[in-house]
C-alpha positions in Angstrom: 104.4 108.9 113.9 101.0 107.4 114.4 99.6 104.1 113.2 96.0 103.5 112.2 94.4 100.8 110.2 92.6 102.4 107.3 94.2 105.7 108.2 97.4 107.7 108.4 100.2 105.6 109.7 102.3 108.4 110.8 102.2 112.1 111.2 102.2 114.4 114.2 100.5 114.0 117.5 98.9 117.3 118.5 98.6 118.1 122.2 95.5 120.2 122.1 94.7 123.1 124.5 98.2 123.7 125.7 98.9 126.8 123.7 102.4 125.7 122.9 102.4 126.1 119.2 104.4 123.5 117.2 106.5 122.7 120.3 103.4 120.8 121.5 103.9 118.5 118.5 105.4 115.1 119.3 106.4 112.2 117.1 106.1 108.6 118.3 106.3 105.2 116.8 103.9 103.9 119.5 101.0 103.7 117.1 102.9 101.0 115.0 101.3 98.1 116.9 104.2 95.8 116.2 106.8 98.3 117.6 110.0 99.5 116.2 113.6 98.4 116.1 117.0 99.7 115.2 118.6 103.1 114.7 115.7 105.3 113.6 114.8 108.9 114.3 111.2 110.2 114.7 111.4 113.7 116.0 109.7 117.1 116.4 110.8 119.9 116.0 112.5 118.1 113.1 116.2 117.6 112.7 115.6 115.4 109.6 114.0 116.1 106.3 110.2 115.9 106.3 107.6 116.1 103.5 104.4 117.0 105.4 103.4 118.3 108.9 106.0 118.3 111.7 107.3 114.7 111.7 109.2 112.2 109.6 111.0 108.9 110.1 114.7 108.4 109.3 116.7 105.2 109.3 120.5 105.2 109.4 121.1 101.4 109.2 119.1 98.3 110.1 115.9 99.8 111.5 112.2 99.6 111.0 108.7 100.2 112.4 106.2 97.4 112.2 102.5 97.1 112.3 100.6 93.8 113.1 97.0 93.5 112.0 94.0 92.1 113.9 92.9 90.2 110.8 94.8 88.8 107.8 94.3 91.2 104.9 93.8 89.8 101.4 93.8 93.3 100.0 96.2 96.0 101.2 96.8 99.5 99.8 99.3 102.1 101.1 101.1 105.3 100.1 104.3 106.8 101.5 107.0 109.3 100.6 110.7 108.2 100.6 113.8 110.3 100.3 117.2 108.7 99.6 120.2 110.3 101.2 122.6 107.3 100.7 126.0 107.1 99.1 127.5 103.8 97.8 126.2 101.0 95.7 123.7 98.3 96.7 120.0 97.7 97.3 118.0 98.5 100.4 114.7 96.8 101.2 112.4 99.6 102.4 109.0 97.9 102.8 108.0 94.3 103.5 104.6 92.6 104.0 104.4 89.2 105.8 101.6 86.7 106.2 102.6 85.7 109.7 103.5 88.4 112.3 105.2 85.7 114.5 107.6 84.8 111.7 108.4 88.3 110.3 112.1 88.3 109.3 112.3 84.5 109.4 109.9 83.8 106.5 109.6 85.0 103.0 107.8 88.2 102.4 104.4 88.1 100.6 105.8 91.2 98.8 108.5 93.8 99.3 109.8 97.0 97.9 113.5 97.8 97.5 115.6 100.7 96.2 119.0 100.8 94.6 119.5 104.5 94.1 118.0 104.8 90.7 114.9 102.5 90.7 112.4 100.8 92.9 111.8 97.0 92.7 108.4 95.6 93.5 108.7 91.9 94.2 105.9 89.4 94.9 107.8 86.4 93.6 107.9 84.7 97.0 104.1 84.5 96.9 104.1 83.2 93.4 103.6 86.6 91.8 105.8 88.8 89.6 108.4 91.5 89.9 109.1 94.8 88.2 111.3 97.9 88.4 110.3 101.5 88.1 112.7 104.5 87.8 113.0 106.9 90.7 113.6 110.7 90.7 116.0 112.8 92.7 114.4 114.1 95.9 111.2 112.8 97.5 109.5 109.9 95.7 105.9 109.0 96.1 105.0 105.3 96.2 101.5 103.9 96.3 100.5 100.3 95.7 97.4 98.1 95.7 98.0 94.5 96.4 95.2 91.9 96.1 95.8 88.3 96.8 95.2 86.2 93.7 94.9 89.4 91.7 97.2 92.3 90.8 100.0 94.2 92.5 99.3 97.6 91.0 101.9 100.4 91.5 102.1 104.1 91.3 105.5 105.8 91.5 105.4 109.6 91.5 101.8 109.4 90.2 98.5 109.9 91.9 96.5 106.7 92.4 93.2 108.8 92.6 93.6 110.3 89.2 96.4 108.5 87.3 96.7 105.1 85.7 99.0 102.7 87.4 102.7 103.1 86.6 103.1 99.4 86.6 101.4 96.1 87.5 102.4 92.5 88.1 100.7 89.4 89.4 100.3 89.6 93.2 100.6 85.9 94.0 98.6 84.5 96.8 98.5 84.8 100.6 97.5 87.5 103.0 99.1 90.3 104.9 99.4 90.0 108.7 102.3 92.4 109.4 104.3 95.1 107.6 107.7 96.7 108.1 108.8 100.1 106.9 112.4 101.4 107.0 115.5 99.3 106.3 114.5 96.0 108.1 117.5 94.2 106.5 119.9 97.1 106.8 122.1 98.7 104.2 124.7 96.8 102.1 127.7 99.0 101.5 125.9 102.3 101.6 126.2 105.0 104.2 123.8 107.8 105.1 120.0 107.7 105.7 116.7 107.0 104.2 113.7 109.3 105.2 110.1 108.4 105.1 106.9 110.5 105.6 103.2 110.5 105.2 102.6 106.8 105.3 98.9 105.9 105.0 97.2 102.6 104.5 93.7 101.6 103.3 92.0 98.3 102.7 90.4 99.2 99.3 90.2 102.9 98.4 93.1 104.7 96.8 95.1 107.1 99.1 96.4 109.6 96.5 99.0 112.3 96.7 99.3 115.3 99.1 98.9 118.7 97.5 102.4 119.9 96.7 103.1 123.4 97.9 100.1 123.5 100.3 102.2 125.0 103.0 99.3 125.5 105.5 97.7 122.1 104.7 94.2 123.4 104.0 93.8 121.6 100.7 94.1 124.6 98.4 96.9 126.7 96.9 96.8 130.4 97.7 99.1 133.3 98.6 98.8 132.1 102.2 100.9 129.1 101.3 103.7 131.3 99.9 103.6 133.3 103.1 103.6 130.1 105.3 106.6 128.6 103.5 108.4 131.9 103.8 107.7 132.0 107.5 109.3 128.6 107.9 112.6 130.2 106.7 112.2 132.5 109.8 111.6 129.6 112.2 107.9 128.9 112.1 107.3 125.4 110.8 104.6 125.0 108.1 101.8 122.6 109.0 101.3 121.4 105.5 103.6 120.5 102.6 106.3 123.2 102.4 108.8 121.3 100.3 107.3 122.6 97.1 110.2 121.4 94.8 110.4 118.1 96.8 114.2 118.1 97.0 114.4 117.4 100.8 115.0 120.9 102.1 113.0 124.0 102.7 114.6 127.1 101.0 113.7 130.3 99.2 113.3 128.1 96.1 110.2 126.5 97.7 108.7 130.0 98.2 109.3 130.7 94.5 107.9 127.3 93.6 104.7 127.9 95.5 104.3 131.4 94.0 104.7 129.9 90.5 101.9 127.4 91.2 99.5 130.3 91.6 
């Protein structure tokens, strides 16, 4: 997991020139400039579900990664993928944005995103904004938001912010973003299991958009090569792109068929 302002916040770290194949890939939370805390997993080769490339993040209780920013942001956009593998009732906070990195966890969030197993709640009320809920789907869910202080908190859930109208929108409230946390920073309530995250990317102003579903080799197009690449994963060679074509959290023959059908 890597962290970049105006770039991908996690993915794989490629050790170039070593000729070690995917075993040269490594996952790290070091790029999250605020560090990490709790019982999380970020590994490669993966032992947890991933959406893209060779890495993902999984939390099994109170755990998070955090990024602190050099300047306070009055507009903040991000996109990430989340997979719920929890049992039991309750709500889990999966993302929080704060206006003071020195008071994260002790002060009210400028806005936060939570999940209760069937819907996501986007809440900016602590900053004087609004709140809304949007239904989730089984499997990987794609979340993108565009928060502007004094303006709107625009939301895309399983929609493409580059091409689609917002799924929902509420008042953003006022303030700025100085630090963010991703994971389960406040823990689970009565649930057990894990929540997986992948492909987090943040921008200041431009939309991020979705990854290309079924693009197994990650070259930006869908061809027979993607079908072959996903099939090769079933024999142990990890796909470098997005092999989970049906987005259900596992790579099986159904994903090979799904990619073939997209052609």
